[in-house]
C-alpha positions in Angstrom: 117.7 89.9 129.9 120.5 92.2 131.0 119.6 96.0 131.2 122.3 96.7 128.6 121.0 94.1 126.2 118.7 95.3 123.4 115.3 93.6 123.3 115.3 94.0 119.6 117.0 91.3 117.6 116.9 91.5 113.9 119.8 89.5 112.6 122.2 87.2 114.2 125.2 87.6 111.9 127.9 90.0 112.8 128.3 91.6 109.3 124.8 93.1 109.7 126.1 95.5 112.4 129.0 96.5 110.1 126.7 97.7 107.3 125.5 101.2 106.8 121.9 102.0 107.7 120.4 101.9 104.2 121.8 98.4 103.7 120.5 97.3 107.1 117.1 98.7 106.2 117.1 96.9 102.8 118.0 93.6 104.6 115.1 94.0 107.0 112.7 94.7 104.1 114.0 91.8 102.1 113.7 89.5 105.1 110.1 90.5 105.5 109.3 90.2 101.8 110.7 86.7 101.8 108.6 85.7 104.8 105.4 86.9 103.0 106.6 85.4 99.7 106.4 88.7 97.9 107.1 88.1 94.1 109.7 90.9 93.9 111.8 90.1 97.0 114.7 88.7 95.0 114.7 91.7 92.6 114.8 94.0 95.6 117.5 91.9 97.3 119.7 92.3 94.2 119.4 96.2 94.2 121.8 98.6 95.9 120.3 101.5 97.9 120.9 104.9 96.4 120.9 108.1 98.5 118.5 110.6 97.0 119.5 114.2 97.1 116.3 116.1 97.9 115.8 119.8 98.1 113.8 119.9 101.3 116.4 118.4 103.7 116.9 120.1 107.0 119.9 120.0 109.3 119.6 119.1 113.0 115.8 118.4 112.9 115.5 115.1 114.8 112.1 115.7 116.3 110.0 115.6 113.2 111.7 112.7 111.3 108.5 110.6 111.7 106.4 113.3 110.0 108.9 113.6 107.2 109.1 109.8 106.7 105.3 109.6 106.6 105.1 112.5 104.1 107.7 110.9 101.9 105.8 107.6 101.9 102.6 109.4 101.2 103.9 111.4 98.2 106.4 109.0 96.6 105.0 107.8 93.3 108.2 106.8 91.6 108.7 110.4 90.6 112.1 111.6 89.5 113.6 113.6 92.4 113.9 116.9 90.6 110.0 116.9 90.1 109.1 115.4 93.5 107.7 118.0 95.8 106.5 116.9 99.2 105.3 120.4 100.1 107.7 120.8 103.0 109.8 124.0 103.2 113.5 123.7 104.2 113.3 126.4 106.8 112.0 125.1 110.1 110.2 128.3 110.9 108.1 128.0 107.7 107.8 124.2 108.0 106.2 124.3 111.5 102.7 125.1 110.3 102.8 122.4 107.7 104.3 119.8 110.1 101.5 120.6 112.6 98.9 120.1 109.9 100.5 116.8 108.9 100.8 115.6 112.5 97.0 116.2 113.0 96.2 114.5 109.7 98.3 111.4 110.4 97.0 111.2 114.0 93.4 111.3 112.8 94.1 108.6 110.2 95.8 106.3 112.7 93.2 106.8 115.4 90.2 106.3 113.1 91.7 103.5 111.0 89.6 100.3 111.1 93.0 98.5 111.7 93.3 100.3 115.1 92.1 97.9 117.7 91.7 100.7 120.2 89.7 102.9 117.8 86.3 102.6 119.5 87.6 103.3 123.0 89.6 106.3 121.8 86.7 107.8 119.9 84.4 107.3 122.8 86.8 109.1 125.1 87.2 111.9 122.6 83.4 112.3 122.4 83.2 112.4 126.2 86.0 115.0 126.4 84.2 117.1 123.8 80.9 117.0 125.7 82.6 117.9 129.0 84.2 120.9 127.3 81.0 122.0 125.6 82.0 121.0 122.0 79.9 118.8 119.9 
């Protein structure tokens, strides 16, 4: 593989790279749903993505996008956007405390998940670290 070549290959047709990001994302999801034979894959395939206008958007915050994405997935319950409150302030100064709390929460959930194949090793090392630092 050439250094300039991407190791990630999703689609082999050129029109994929001409689409906007929401359409690309939908195509990836639909491809996955077809592969697992999900009953609604064709329904989702026929839909067009719609941009939601949400009140807690921030400008220029590229570092916390993963936390925002996880919070959106955690709180989305098919709620109409004018009633959907994810609990994230729009001002970064106010949001930092909440983002820190969420980062800790998600880290704990990912580390302690039974699906995490490294769970036991990480928890063992955490216990050893806590014992060395006098915390139990």
